[in-house]
C-alpha positions as CSV (number, residue, x, y, z in Angstrom):
1,M,154.6,-75.8,-40.2
2,K,152.1,-78.3,-38.7
3,Y,150.1,-75.4,-37.5
4,L,150.0,-73.8,-40.9
5,F,148.7,-76.9,-42.2
6,L,145.8,-76.9,-39.5
7,F,145.3,-73.4,-40.5
8,L,144.7,-74.0,-44.0
9,L,142.6,-76.9,-43.2
10,I,140.3,-74.6,-41.1
11,L,140.3,-71.7,-43.6
12,V,140.1,-73.7,-47.1
13,P,137.0,-75.7,-47.6
14,Y,137.5,-79.3,-48.8
15,G,136.2,-78.7,-52.3
16,A,138.7,-76.2,-52.9
17,I,141.8,-78.6,-52.4
18,A,140.2,-81.7,-53.6
19,E,141.3,-83.0,-57.0
20,K,139.0,-81.9,-59.9
21,L,137.7,-84.6,-61.8
22,S,137.6,-84.3,-65.7
23,R,134.4,-83.8,-67.6
24,D,134.2,-87.5,-68.6
25,E,134.9,-88.5,-65.2
26,V,132.3,-86.5,-63.8
27,L,129.7,-87.9,-66.2
28,D,130.9,-91.4,-65.6
29,T,130.7,-91.1,-61.9
30,F,126.9,-89.7,-62.1
31,S,126.2,-92.6,-64.6
32,K,127.6,-95.0,-62.2
33,Y,126.0,-93.4,-59.0
34,I,122.8,-93.6,-60.8
35,K,123.0,-97.4,-61.9
36,L,124.2,-98.2,-58.2
37,N,121.0,-96.3,-56.8
38,T,118.6,-98.0,-59.3
39,D,120.0,-101.3,-58.6
40,F,119.3,-100.6,-55.0
41,I,115.8,-99.5,-55.6
42,E,115.2,-102.8,-57.6
43,S,116.4,-104.7,-54.9
44,L,113.3,-103.7,-52.5
45,N,112.3,-107.2,-51.7
46,K,115.5,-109.2,-52.3
47,A,118.3,-110.6,-50.1
48,D,120.9,-108.4,-51.3
49,R,119.1,-105.1,-50.7
50,Q,121.5,-104.3,-47.7
51,Q,124.7,-105.0,-49.9
52,K,123.3,-102.8,-52.7
53,R,122.5,-100.0,-50.1
54,M,126.0,-100.1,-48.9
55,L,127.3,-100.1,-52.4
56,V,125.3,-96.7,-52.8
57,E,126.3,-95.3,-49.5
58,K,130.1,-96.1,-50.2
59,Y,130.2,-94.7,-53.6
60,F,128.6,-91.6,-52.5
61,D,132.2,-90.2,-51.3
62,K,133.0,-90.5,-55.0
63,L,129.9,-88.6,-56.1
64,E,130.7,-85.7,-53.6
65,G,134.0,-85.1,-55.5
66,A,132.2,-85.3,-58.9
67,L,129.7,-83.0,-57.8
68,N,132.5,-80.3,-56.8
69,S,134.0,-80.9,-60.1
70,A,130.4,-80.5,-61.9
71,K,130.2,-77.2,-60.1
72,Y,133.6,-75.9,-61.2
73,S,132.9,-77.3,-65.0
74,V,129.4,-75.4,-65.1
75,C,130.4,-72.3,-62.9
76,N,133.9,-71.4,-64.5
77,L,133.3,-73.6,-68.0
78,Q,129.6,-73.2,-68.6
79,D,129.5,-76.5,-69.6
80,P,126.0,-77.5,-70.5
81,E,126.2,-81.2,-70.5
82,V,127.5,-81.2,-67.1
83,A,124.6,-79.3,-66.2
84,D,122.1,-81.4,-67.9
85,A,123.7,-84.3,-66.2
86,L,123.4,-82.8,-62.6
87,F,119.7,-82.2,-63.2
88,I,119.3,-85.9,-64.3
89,L,121.5,-87.2,-61.4
90,I,119.0,-85.1,-59.1
91,Y,115.9,-86.7,-60.9
92,E,117.2,-90.2,-60.8
93,T,118.2,-90.3,-57.3
94,L,115.1,-88.6,-55.9
95,N,114.9,-91.2,-53.2
96,S,118.3,-90.1,-51.7
97,A,118.3,-88.3,-48.3
98,S,121.5,-86.1,-48.9
99,E,120.9,-82.6,-49.4
100,Y,124.5,-82.2,-50.8
101,P,123.5,-82.9,-54.4
102,S,120.7,-80.1,-54.2
103,Q,123.0,-77.8,-52.4
104,I,125.5,-78.1,-55.5
105,L,122.4,-77.4,-57.9
106,G,121.7,-74.1,-56.2
107,E,125.1,-73.2,-55.9
108,V,125.8,-73.8,-59.5
109,Y,122.3,-71.9,-60.3
110,I,123.8,-68.8,-58.5
111,C,126.9,-68.7,-60.6
112,Q,125.5,-69.6,-63.9
113,P,121.6,-68.8,-63.6
114,R,121.2,-68.7,-67.6
115,V,123.2,-72.2,-68.1
116,M,121.0,-73.8,-65.5
117,L,117.6,-72.4,-66.5
118,A,118.7,-73.6,-69.9
119,S,119.4,-77.1,-68.9
120,F,116.1,-77.1,-66.7
121,R,114.0,-76.2,-69.7
122,R,115.6,-79.2,-71.7
123,L,114.0,-81.5,-69.2
124,S,110.6,-83.0,-69.8
125,D,107.6,-81.9,-68.1
126,L,107.4,-84.7,-65.7
127,Q,111.2,-84.3,-64.7
128,Q,110.8,-80.5,-64.2
129,K,107.7,-81.3,-62.0
130,A,109.4,-83.9,-59.9
131,I,112.8,-81.8,-59.3
132,G,111.3,-78.5,-59.0
133,D,111.0,-78.4,-55.2
134,V,114.4,-79.9,-54.9
135,F,115.7,-77.2,-57.2
136,M,114.3,-74.5,-55.0
137,F,115.5,-75.9,-51.9
138,G,119.1,-76.4,-53.1
139,F,118.9,-72.7,-54.2
140,E,117.6,-71.4,-50.8
141,N,120.4,-73.6,-49.1
142,A,123.0,-71.9,-51.4
143,A,121.4,-68.5,-51.4
144,Y,121.6,-68.7,-47.4
145,T,125.5,-68.9,-47.3
146,S,126.1,-66.9,-50.8
147,P,128.1,-63.6,-50.8
148,L,126.1,-62.6,-53.7
149,V,123.5,-61.0,-51.8
150,D,122.4,-58.2,-54.1
151,N,121.7,-60.7,-56.7
152,I,119.9,-63.1,-54.9
153,A,116.4,-61.6,-55.0
154,K,116.4,-61.5,-58.7
155,L,117.9,-65.2,-59.0
156,R,114.9,-66.3,-56.7
157,R,112.3,-64.4,-58.7
158,D,113.6,-65.9,-61.9
159,L,113.7,-69.5,-60.6
160,Q,110.4,-69.2,-59.2
161,S,109.1,-67.9,-62.5
162,H,110.8,-70.9,-64.3
163,L,109.3,-73.4,-61.7
164,G,105.9,-71.7,-61.9
165,A,106.0,-72.2,-65.6
166,Q,106.0,-75.9,-65.4
């Protein structure tokens, strides 16, 4: 039995066995992470800067679960509000060094390109310009490991077209 558990841990990605958060929990988690990140940025020359940074870093574990649930919501339920919130999260946390949010953005674009492009078009011109490179980066990372090889070239052209129209 012990070996079966170890075997499953190796074969099944963490996101596949992690608890899925509800739509509201995903949106709340995104909002809280944005707030924590904003507080951290605003503490640049303040004594509590390190404490605020630690709060952001500690909360990132919860954010990862919310990102996985957001992927499920958009890919399987075509939820445009979660797609919009994902873009806002990316925009509001451009200072983050983590590639995971952009990776999820790319993966979600691959599974629901129409939903994601519609959501991208709802952003302001400033927001589109600010996150265009992050969007493409996340797509390229996701495309590298995607089993949808036949469709990747078309998705890339479509995304480049939309990013070029900014």
